[in-house]
BALOBA-1460 file (C-alpha; in Angstrom, 3 decimals):
// residues 316
<rec num="1" residu="x" x="-3.357" y="-13.766" z="-24.284"/>
<rec num="2" residu="x" x="-5.723" y="-14.634" z="-21.779"/>
<rec num="3" residu="x" x="-4.812" y="-15.137" z="-17.796"/>
<rec num="4" residu="x" x="-4.882" y="-18.564" z="-16.348"/>
<rec num="5" residu="x" x="-5.844" y="-18.931" z="-13.075"/>
<rec num="6" residu="x" x="-4.519" y="-22.157" z="-12.302"/>
<rec num="7" residu="x" x="-5.861" y="-22.161" z="-8.741"/>
<rec num="8" residu="x" x="-9.692" y="-22.310" z="-10.468"/>
<rec num="9" residu="x" x="-8.567" y="-24.578" z="-13.232"/>
<rec num="10" residu="x" x="-7.666" y="-27.337" z="-10.595"/>
<rec num="11" residu="x" x="-10.174" y="-26.322" z="-8.510"/>
<rec num="12" residu="x" x="-8.543" y="-25.665" z="-5.213"/>
<rec num="13" residu="x" x="-8.197" y="-22.413" z="-3.076"/>
<rec num="14" residu="x" x="-4.597" y="-20.131" z="-3.650"/>
<rec num="15" residu="x" x="-3.696" y="-21.853" z="0.220"/>
<rec num="16" residu="x" x="-3.787" y="-25.522" z="-0.831"/>
<rec num="17" residu="x" x="-1.136" y="-27.687" z="0.311"/>
<rec num="18" residu="x" x="0.745" y="-30.702" z="-1.950"/>
<rec num="19" residu="x" x="-1.682" y="-32.850" z="-1.121"/>
<rec num="20" residu="x" x="-4.677" y="-31.156" z="-1.978"/>
<rec num="21" residu="x" x="-3.077" y="-30.262" z="-5.190"/>
<rec num="22" residu="x" x="-2.265" y="-33.694" z="-6.172"/>
<rec num="23" residu="x" x="-5.520" y="-35.321" z="-5.232"/>
<rec num="24" residu="x" x="-7.502" y="-32.196" z="-7.521"/>
<rec num="25" residu="x" x="-4.837" y="-33.160" z="-10.292"/>
<rec num="26" residu="x" x="-5.257" y="-36.670" z="-10.390"/>
<rec num="27" residu="x" x="-9.405" y="-36.644" z="-9.989"/>
<rec num="28" residu="x" x="-9.101" y="-33.936" z="-13.440"/>
<rec num="29" residu="x" x="-6.370" y="-36.029" z="-15.324"/>
<rec num="30" residu="x" x="-8.812" y="-39.014" z="-14.686"/>
<rec num="31" residu="x" x="-11.947" y="-37.344" z="-15.768"/>
<rec num="32" residu="x" x="-10.277" y="-35.568" z="-18.883"/>
<rec num="33" residu="x" x="-7.869" y="-37.701" z="-20.069"/>
<rec num="34" residu="x" x="-8.032" y="-38.246" z="-24.264"/>
<rec num="35" residu="x" x="-7.761" y="-42.055" z="-24.218"/>
<rec num="36" residu="x" x="-10.798" y="-41.931" z="-21.325"/>
<rec num="37" residu="x" x="-12.790" y="-39.200" z="-21.902"/>
<rec num="38" residu="x" x="-15.496" y="-38.828" z="-24.963"/>
<rec num="39" residu="x" x="-16.863" y="-35.217" z="-23.467"/>
<rec num="40" residu="x" x="-16.282" y="-32.302" z="-25.704"/>
<rec num="41" residu="x" x="-13.041" y="-30.576" z="-25.162"/>
<rec num="42" residu="x" x="-11.574" y="-33.042" z="-22.665"/>
<rec num="43" residu="x" x="-7.758" y="-32.705" z="-24.427"/>
<rec num="44" residu="x" x="-7.522" y="-29.038" z="-23.629"/>
<rec num="45" residu="x" x="-9.126" y="-29.578" z="-20.030"/>
<rec num="46" residu="x" x="-6.358" y="-31.906" z="-19.844"/>
<rec num="47" residu="x" x="-3.758" y="-29.913" z="-20.896"/>
<rec num="48" residu="x" x="-4.780" y="-26.914" z="-18.727"/>
<rec num="49" residu="x" x="-4.817" y="-29.380" z="-15.988"/>
<rec num="50" residu="x" x="-1.372" y="-30.694" z="-16.488"/>
<rec num="51" residu="x" x="-0.526" y="-26.702" z="-16.929"/>
<rec num="52" residu="x" x="-1.737" y="-25.463" z="-13.645"/>
<rec num="53" residu="x" x="-0.382" y="-28.778" z="-11.708"/>
<rec num="54" residu="x" x="3.145" y="-28.138" z="-13.189"/>
<rec num="55" residu="x" x="3.398" y="-24.866" z="-12.068"/>
<rec num="56" residu="x" x="1.711" y="-25.306" z="-8.741"/>
<rec num="57" residu="x" x="3.395" y="-28.124" z="-7.872"/>
<rec num="58" residu="x" x="6.967" y="-26.318" z="-7.892"/>
<rec num="59" residu="x" x="7.592" y="-23.955" z="-5.127"/>
<rec num="60" residu="x" x="9.842" y="-21.709" z="-7.295"/>
<rec num="61" residu="x" x="7.363" y="-21.732" z="-10.332"/>
<rec num="62" residu="x" x="4.247" y="-21.328" z="-7.561"/>
<rec num="63" residu="x" x="5.961" y="-18.245" z="-5.952"/>
<rec num="64" residu="x" x="6.629" y="-16.815" z="-9.426"/>
<rec num="65" residu="x" x="2.963" y="-17.253" z="-10.541"/>
<rec num="66" residu="x" x="1.520" y="-16.186" z="-7.282"/>
<rec num="67" residu="x" x="3.457" y="-12.792" z="-7.743"/>
<rec num="68" residu="x" x="2.077" y="-12.440" z="-11.487"/>
<rec num="69" residu="x" x="-1.684" y="-13.663" z="-10.469"/>
<rec num="70" residu="x" x="-2.035" y="-10.346" z="-8.488"/>
<rec num="71" residu="x" x="-2.552" y="-8.464" z="-12.048"/>
<rec num="72" residu="x" x="-4.845" y="-10.871" z="-14.212"/>
<rec num="73" residu="x" x="-8.029" y="-12.605" z="-13.794"/>
<rec num="74" residu="x" x="-9.102" y="-15.629" z="-15.788"/>
<rec num="75" residu="x" x="-9.858" y="-15.624" z="-19.398"/>
<rec num="76" residu="x" x="-8.820" y="-12.201" z="-19.673"/>
<rec num="77" residu="x" x="-6.490" y="-10.216" z="-21.584"/>
<rec num="78" residu="x" x="-3.568" y="-10.062" z="-19.500"/>
<rec num="79" residu="x" x="-1.101" y="-7.273" z="-18.923"/>
<rec num="80" residu="x" x="1.709" y="-8.342" z="-16.853"/>
<rec num="81" residu="x" x="3.977" y="-5.884" z="-14.637"/>
<rec num="82" residu="x" x="6.688" y="-4.523" z="-15.901"/>
<rec num="83" residu="x" x="9.758" y="-7.118" z="-16.670"/>
<rec num="84" residu="x" x="7.206" y="-10.328" z="-17.041"/>
<rec num="85" residu="x" x="7.805" y="-10.618" z="-20.459"/>
<rec num="86" residu="x" x="11.622" y="-11.307" z="-19.988"/>
<rec num="87" residu="x" x="10.613" y="-14.492" z="-18.143"/>
<rec num="88" residu="x" x="9.708" y="-16.645" z="-21.135"/>
<rec num="89" residu="x" x="10.781" y="-17.209" z="-24.564"/>
<rec num="90" residu="x" x="11.452" y="-20.841" z="-25.024"/>
<rec num="91" residu="x" x="7.629" y="-21.707" z="-26.504"/>
<rec num="92" residu="x" x="5.278" y="-24.030" z="-25.851"/>
<rec num="93" residu="x" x="5.420" y="-28.027" z="-25.562"/>
<rec num="94" residu="x" x="9.267" y="-27.626" z="-23.615"/>
<rec num="95" residu="x" x="8.462" y="-30.064" z="-21.429"/>
<rec num="96" residu="x" x="5.410" y="-31.522" z="-18.839"/>
<rec num="97" residu="x" x="3.733" y="-34.499" z="-17.407"/>
<rec num="98" residu="x" x="2.366" y="-36.294" z="-20.599"/>
<rec num="99" residu="x" x="3.525" y="-36.299" z="-24.418"/>
<rec num="100" residu="x" x="-0.144" y="-34.693" z="-24.799"/>
<rec num="101" residu="x" x="0.232" y="-31.789" z="-22.443"/>
<rec num="102" residu="x" x="1.780" y="-28.834" z="-24.761"/>
<rec num="103" residu="x" x="1.700" y="-25.380" z="-22.366"/>
<rec num="104" residu="x" x="-0.007" y="-22.337" z="-23.429"/>
<rec num="105" residu="x" x="1.461" y="-19.095" z="-24.620"/>
<rec num="106" residu="x" x="1.092" y="-17.829" z="-21.122"/>
<rec num="107" residu="x" x="2.975" y="-20.498" z="-19.386"/>
<rec num="108" residu="x" x="5.941" y="-20.223" z="-22.045"/>
<rec num="109" residu="x" x="5.735" y="-16.257" z="-21.746"/>
<rec num="110" residu="x" x="6.685" y="-16.762" z="-17.803"/>
<rec num="111" residu="x" x="8.456" y="-19.553" z="-17.266"/>
<rec num="112" residu="x" x="10.545" y="-20.393" z="-20.916"/>
<rec num="113" residu="x" x="11.972" y="-23.925" z="-20.713"/>
<rec num="114" residu="x" x="11.644" y="-24.598" z="-17.104"/>
<rec num="115" residu="x" x="9.749" y="-27.670" z="-16.925"/>
<rec num="116" residu="x" x="9.276" y="-30.699" z="-14.761"/>
<rec num="117" residu="x" x="9.064" y="-29.780" z="-11.048"/>
<rec num="118" residu="x" x="11.272" y="-26.537" z="-11.050"/>
<rec num="119" residu="x" x="13.871" y="-27.272" z="-13.507"/>
<rec num="120" residu="x" x="15.949" y="-24.020" z="-14.313"/>
<rec num="121" residu="x" x="18.302" y="-23.280" z="-17.043"/>
<rec num="122" residu="x" x="21.510" y="-21.738" z="-15.663"/>
<rec num="123" residu="x" x="24.568" y="-20.320" z="-17.354"/>
<rec num="124" residu="x" x="28.019" y="-19.860" z="-15.830"/>
<rec num="125" residu="x" x="27.102" y="-16.041" z="-15.747"/>
<rec num="126" residu="x" x="26.723" y="-14.036" z="-12.644"/>
<rec num="127" residu="x" x="22.752" y="-12.994" z="-11.348"/>
<rec num="128" residu="x" x="22.414" y="-9.622" z="-11.351"/>
<rec num="129" residu="x" x="21.384" y="-7.977" z="-7.770"/>
<rec num="130" residu="x" x="18.272" y="-7.294" z="-6.853"/>
<rec num="131" residu="x" x="17.280" y="-3.599" z="-5.938"/>
<rec num="132" residu="x" x="15.134" y="-2.923" z="-2.809"/>
<rec num="133" residu="x" x="12.678" y="0.184" z="-2.380"/>
<rec num="134" residu="x" x="9.550" y="1.504" z="-0.259"/>
<rec num="135" residu="x" x="6.441" y="2.255" z="-2.694"/>
<rec num="136" residu="x" x="4.516" y="5.094" z="-1.036"/>
<rec num="137" residu="x" x="0.940" y="4.542" z="-2.239"/>
<rec num="138" residu="x" x="-1.659" y="7.023" z="-1.652"/>
<rec num="139" residu="x" x="-5.451" y="5.667" z="-0.760"/>
<rec num="140" residu="x" x="-6.538" y="7.248" z="-3.711"/>
<rec num="141" residu="x" x="-4.253" y="5.427" z="-5.799"/>
<rec num="142" residu="x" x="-4.699" y="1.979" z="-4.613"/>
<rec num="143" residu="x" x="-8.699" y="2.395" z="-6.679"/>
<rec num="144" residu="x" x="-7.058" y="4.395" z="-9.892"/>
<rec num="145" residu="x" x="-6.406" y="1.583" z="-13.087"/>
<rec num="146" residu="x" x="-3.942" y="4.218" z="-13.959"/>
<rec num="147" residu="x" x="0.046" y="3.107" z="-13.399"/>
<rec num="148" residu="x" x="2.106" y="5.069" z="-10.779"/>
<rec num="149" residu="x" x="5.629" y="6.215" z="-12.698"/>
<rec num="150" residu="x" x="8.512" y="4.819" z="-10.379"/>
<rec num="151" residu="x" x="12.004" y="6.072" z="-10.596"/>
<rec num="152" residu="x" x="14.842" y="3.784" z="-8.597"/>
<rec num="153" residu="x" x="19.055" y="3.202" z="-8.632"/>
<rec num="154" residu="x" x="20.561" y="0.328" z="-10.563"/>
<rec num="155" residu="x" x="23.660" y="-0.724" z="-9.250"/>
<rec num="156" residu="x" x="26.085" y="-1.567" z="-12.597"/>
<rec num="157" residu="x" x="29.175" y="-3.751" z="-12.658"/>
<rec num="158" residu="x" x="31.451" y="-3.384" z="-15.620"/>
<rec num="159" residu="x" x="32.999" y="-6.481" z="-17.544"/>
<rec num="160" residu="x" x="35.693" y="-6.971" z="-15.095"/>
<rec num="161" residu="x" x="33.201" y="-6.642" z="-12.196"/>
<rec num="162" residu="x" x="34.543" y="-3.273" z="-11.214"/>
<rec num="163" residu="x" x="31.381" y="-1.562" z="-9.792"/>
<rec num="164" residu="x" x="29.944" y="1.437" z="-11.893"/>
<rec num="165" residu="x" x="28.088" y="4.779" z="-11.196"/>
<rec num="166" residu="x" x="24.391" y="3.520" z="-10.619"/>
<rec num="167" residu="x" x="22.003" y="4.560" z="-13.409"/>
<rec num="168" residu="x" x="18.300" y="5.654" z="-12.555"/>
<rec num="169" residu="x" x="15.839" y="3.672" z="-14.346"/>
<rec num="170" residu="x" x="11.896" y="4.523" z="-14.570"/>
<rec num="171" residu="x" x="9.176" y="2.259" z="-14.745"/>
<rec num="172" residu="x" x="5.079" y="2.523" z="-15.187"/>
<rec num="173" residu="x" x="4.235" y="0.269" z="-12.032"/>
<rec num="174" residu="x" x="0.225" y="-0.721" z="-11.873"/>
<rec num="175" residu="x" x="-0.809" y="-0.947" z="-8.469"/>
<rec num="176" residu="x" x="-1.958" y="-4.756" z="-7.859"/>
<rec num="177" residu="x" x="-5.560" y="-4.641" z="-6.384"/>
<rec num="178" residu="x" x="-5.861" y="-5.158" z="-2.552"/>
<rec num="179" residu="x" x="-2.731" y="-4.415" z="-1.952"/>
<rec num="180" residu="x" x="-2.295" y="-3.642" z="1.696"/>
<rec num="181" residu="x" x="0.290" y="-1.479" z="3.710"/>
<rec num="182" residu="x" x="3.838" y="-3.288" z="3.899"/>
<rec num="183" residu="x" x="3.004" y="-6.009" z="1.233"/>
<rec num="184" residu="x" x="5.856" y="-6.487" z="-1.203"/>
<rec num="185" residu="x" x="6.028" y="-7.165" z="-4.652"/>
<rec num="186" residu="x" x="8.364" y="-8.584" z="-7.237"/>
<rec num="187" residu="x" x="8.990" y="-7.085" z="-10.357"/>
<rec num="188" residu="x" x="11.392" y="-9.973" z="-12.078"/>
<rec num="189" residu="x" x="14.198" y="-8.449" z="-14.076"/>
<rec num="190" residu="x" x="14.017" y="-5.362" z="-13.132"/>
<rec num="191" residu="x" x="17.367" y="-5.163" z="-10.809"/>
<rec num="192" residu="x" x="20.558" y="-4.997" z="-11.948"/>
<rec num="193" residu="x" x="21.738" y="-6.764" z="-15.026"/>
<rec num="194" residu="x" x="23.455" y="-10.192" z="-15.034"/>
<rec num="195" residu="x" x="27.252" y="-10.622" z="-16.047"/>
<rec num="196" residu="x" x="28.199" y="-12.757" z="-18.350"/>
<rec num="197" residu="x" x="24.808" y="-13.927" z="-19.498"/>
<rec num="198" residu="x" x="23.430" y="-14.192" z="-16.130"/>
<rec num="199" residu="x" x="19.603" y="-12.964" z="-15.309"/>
<rec num="200" residu="x" x="18.725" y="-10.112" z="-14.285"/>
<rec num="201" residu="x" x="18.012" y="-9.218" z="-10.401"/>
<rec num="202" residu="x" x="14.621" y="-8.170" z="-9.466"/>
<rec num="203" residu="x" x="12.812" y="-5.133" z="-7.953"/>
<rec num="204" residu="x" x="11.164" y="-5.570" z="-4.749"/>
<rec num="205" residu="x" x="8.470" y="-2.501" z="-3.754"/>
<rec num="206" residu="x" x="7.599" y="-2.454" z="-0.465"/>
<rec num="207" residu="x" x="4.350" y="-0.747" z="-0.249"/>
<rec num="208" residu="x" x="3.523" y="2.402" z="2.045"/>
<rec num="209" residu="x" x="0.221" y="3.562" z="2.045"/>
<rec num="210" residu="x" x="0.740" y="7.343" z="3.050"/>
<rec num="211" residu="x" x="-1.546" y="8.707" z="5.872"/>
<rec num="212" residu="x" x="-4.611" y="10.371" z="4.722"/>
<rec num="213" residu="x" x="-5.620" y="13.299" z="6.261"/>
<rec num="214" residu="x" x="-9.414" y="12.228" z="6.766"/>
<rec num="215" residu="x" x="-9.519" y="8.371" z="6.484"/>
<rec num="216" residu="x" x="-8.074" y="5.408" z="8.971"/>
<rec num="217" residu="x" x="-7.207" y="2.102" z="7.347"/>
<rec num="218" residu="x" x="-8.730" y="-1.005" z="8.850"/>
<rec num="219" residu="x" x="-7.804" y="-3.450" z="6.748"/>
<rec num="220" residu="x" x="-9.958" y="-2.737" z="3.325"/>
<rec num="221" residu="x" x="-12.235" y="-0.863" z="5.166"/>
<rec num="222" residu="x" x="-11.678" y="3.029" z="5.984"/>
<rec num="223" residu="x" x="-13.136" y="5.273" z="8.825"/>
<rec num="224" residu="x" x="-13.945" y="8.683" z="9.057"/>
<rec num="225" residu="x" x="-14.943" y="10.522" z="12.191"/>
<rec num="226" residu="x" x="-17.895" y="12.905" z="11.114"/>
<rec num="227" residu="x" x="-17.914" y="15.829" z="13.631"/>
<rec num="228" residu="x" x="-21.777" y="16.754" z="14.656"/>
<rec num="229" residu="x" x="-23.257" y="20.089" z="16.312"/>
<rec num="230" residu="x" x="-25.511" y="18.708" z="19.612"/>
<rec num="231" residu="x" x="-28.378" y="19.792" z="17.855"/>
<rec num="232" residu="x" x="-27.540" y="17.786" z="14.608"/>
<rec num="233" residu="x" x="-26.538" y="14.451" z="16.945"/>
<rec num="234" residu="x" x="-29.876" y="15.494" z="19.055"/>
<rec num="235" residu="x" x="-32.386" y="16.505" z="15.732"/>
<rec num="236" residu="x" x="-31.335" y="14.274" z="13.435"/>
<rec num="237" residu="x" x="-29.547" y="15.799" z="10.009"/>
<rec num="238" residu="x" x="-28.695" y="14.930" z="6.107"/>
<rec num="239" residu="x" x="-24.572" y="15.733" z="5.778"/>
<rec num="240" residu="x" x="-21.900" y="15.421" z="3.133"/>
<rec num="241" residu="x" x="-19.298" y="13.018" z="3.664"/>
<rec num="242" residu="x" x="-16.486" y="12.914" z="1.612"/>
<rec num="243" residu="x" x="-15.310" y="9.673" z="0.454"/>
<rec num="244" residu="x" x="-12.415" y="8.354" z="-1.688"/>
<rec num="245" residu="x" x="-14.220" y="8.971" z="-5.120"/>
<rec num="246" residu="x" x="-16.207" y="12.117" z="-4.366"/>
<rec num="247" residu="x" x="-19.053" y="13.205" z="-1.361"/>
<rec num="248" residu="x" x="-22.134" y="11.023" z="-0.501"/>
<rec num="249" residu="x" x="-25.088" y="12.226" z="1.461"/>
<rec num="250" residu="x" x="-25.738" y="10.821" z="4.859"/>
<rec num="251" residu="x" x="-28.604" y="10.523" z="7.079"/>
<rec num="252" residu="x" x="-27.700" y="10.971" z="10.903"/>
<rec num="253" residu="x" x="-31.037" y="9.738" z="13.241"/>
<rec num="254" residu="x" x="-32.127" y="11.791" z="15.813"/>
<rec num="255" residu="x" x="-30.228" y="11.008" z="19.595"/>
<rec num="256" residu="x" x="-27.362" y="9.692" z="18.036"/>
<rec num="257" residu="x" x="-24.029" y="9.173" z="20.027"/>
<rec num="258" residu="x" x="-20.807" y="9.783" z="20.044"/>
<rec num="259" residu="x" x="-18.899" y="6.534" z="19.078"/>
<rec num="260" residu="x" x="-21.665" y="5.261" z="17.229"/>
<rec num="261" residu="x" x="-20.212" y="3.963" z="13.321"/>
<rec num="262" residu="x" x="-22.681" y="4.087" z="10.474"/>
<rec num="263" residu="x" x="-21.569" y="1.625" z="7.873"/>
<rec num="264" residu="x" x="-21.374" y="2.961" z="4.091"/>
<rec num="265" residu="x" x="-21.228" y="-0.068" z="2.093"/>
<rec num="266" residu="x" x="-18.675" y="-0.764" z="-0.753"/>
<rec num="267" residu="x" x="-16.671" y="2.517" z="-0.207"/>
<rec num="268" residu="x" x="-13.546" y="1.518" z="1.142"/>
<rec num="269" residu="x" x="-10.437" y="-0.028" z="-0.368"/>
<rec num="270" residu="x" x="-10.513" y="-2.851" z="-3.086"/>
<rec num="271" residu="x" x="-9.584" y="-6.373" z="-2.043"/>
<rec num="272" residu="x" x="-7.653" y="-9.101" z="-3.832"/>
<rec num="273" residu="x" x="-10.895" y="-10.089" z="-5.681"/>
<rec num="274" residu="x" x="-11.537" y="-6.613" z="-6.605"/>
<rec num="275" residu="x" x="-14.185" y="-6.172" z="-4.210"/>
<rec num="276" residu="x" x="-14.494" y="-2.938" z="-2.365"/>
<rec num="277" residu="x" x="-14.164" y="-2.666" z="1.708"/>
<rec num="278" residu="x" x="-16.589" y="-0.745" z="3.116"/>
<rec num="279" residu="x" x="-16.527" y="2.690" z="4.620"/>
<rec num="280" residu="x" x="-17.799" y="3.747" z="8.417"/>
<rec num="281" residu="x" x="-18.802" y="6.826" z="9.769"/>
<rec num="282" residu="x" x="-17.590" y="7.292" z="13.124"/>
<rec num="283" residu="x" x="-19.869" y="10.368" z="14.576"/>
<rec num="284" residu="x" x="-18.304" y="12.615" z="17.397"/>
<rec num="285" residu="x" x="-20.435" y="15.114" z="18.973"/>
<rec num="286" residu="x" x="-18.588" y="18.784" z="19.141"/>
<rec num="287" residu="x" x="-19.071" y="21.790" z="21.287"/>
<rec num="288" residu="x" x="-18.681" y="25.150" z="19.893"/>
<rec num="289" residu="x" x="-15.936" y="26.882" z="21.144"/>
<rec num="290" residu="x" x="-17.552" y="29.876" z="22.246"/>
<rec num="291" residu="x" x="-20.812" y="30.575" z="23.572"/>
<rec num="292" residu="x" x="-22.704" y="33.832" z="24.032"/>
<rec num="293" residu="x" x="-25.273" y="35.075" z="26.252"/>
<rec num="294" residu="x" x="-28.227" y="33.908" z="24.056"/>
<rec num="295" residu="x" x="-26.957" y="30.536" z="23.159"/>
<rec num="296" residu="x" x="-26.155" y="30.458" z="26.982"/>
<rec num="297" residu="x" x="-29.503" y="31.070" z="27.956"/>
<rec num="298" residu="x" x="-30.819" y="28.194" z="25.773"/>
<rec num="299" residu="x" x="-28.318" y="25.952" z="27.136"/>
<rec num="300" residu="x" x="-29.457" y="26.659" z="30.724"/>
<rec num="301" residu="x" x="-33.054" y="26.396" z="29.270"/>
<rec num="302" residu="x" x="-31.941" y="22.815" z="27.722"/>
<rec num="303" residu="x" x="-30.555" y="21.782" z="30.918"/>
<rec num="304" residu="x" x="-33.584" y="22.472" z="33.102"/>
<rec num="305" residu="x" x="-36.398" y="21.244" z="30.708"/>
<rec num="306" residu="x" x="-34.413" y="18.199" z="29.810"/>
<rec num="307" residu="x" x="-33.986" y="16.698" z="33.418"/>
<rec num="308" residu="x" x="-30.950" y="14.793" z="32.089"/>
<rec num="309" residu="x" x="-27.918" y="13.215" z="33.799"/>
<rec num="310" residu="x" x="-25.272" y="11.677" z="31.678"/>
<rec num="311" residu="x" x="-23.717" y="10.261" z="34.845"/>
<rec num="312" residu="x" x="-26.757" y="8.508" z="36.077"/>
<rec num="313" residu="x" x="-25.415" y="4.851" z="36.303"/>
<rec num="314" residu="x" x="-22.290" y="6.167" z="38.623"/>
<rec num="315" residu="x" x="-25.210" y="5.944" z="41.559"/>
<rec num="316" residu="x" x="-25.689" y="1.989" z="40.978"/>
């Protein structure tokens, strides 16, 4: 099935408040209502607007949808996180704003028969316990389309409520594009099982970006310190610089300075839109650890010839 971006359908930003959502919905409803519009495809657009507003106008559904939205793009086949399939099961048409407004397979797979402003089917059972864990993620993994295997302990209870030994559960988790350190990911229904027909708890993963030996992280940009010999900084050079996906050739201009940053576009981390930030090569001039007599003579000659005082501004 195709993913539906309800924000794009209503033409609003993900930060839109309730008033903005309602205004956008009413505008589209007036434009595409089947009794008014003769435009081709108007009925389908009207149903999409109904469905989008049904989700985004409910705080509960909107929060659940925002968790799912990280994994899909409008109009493309959808593969959600583990457990998202368990949210549905009711089929389309279980509710809505209008008798013509059947819900899509995408909606039903997530929300089932929960419609009309966050209504929810409850049972007499007890909901399962949520599970929290930290998920270490290497910077390289944030660029990968491969799933990451995660194992965690799930608490179990017997029919009488007595505590049973934990079980180990393993999932393959796709890291959402643009994930940041400290971000919390919810996997619906992957926590402890419910009792007496109650729904399962959820699994919450807190992302921890593992420190990298070469790169520092600033938002979605990466910073790498590039050591330069004094003559490379003075004369210029072409050097190989590592990135997360291989090496690139970087041109160092003559008379470069320590602390100078060179921007390498598109070699950073992914953002939420699937675009990559930049890599900044920060130059650092380093001296040889030891100097033989011949090199020392050359340094002395350079000192005499250059007539350069790095502290000249102190005399002002």
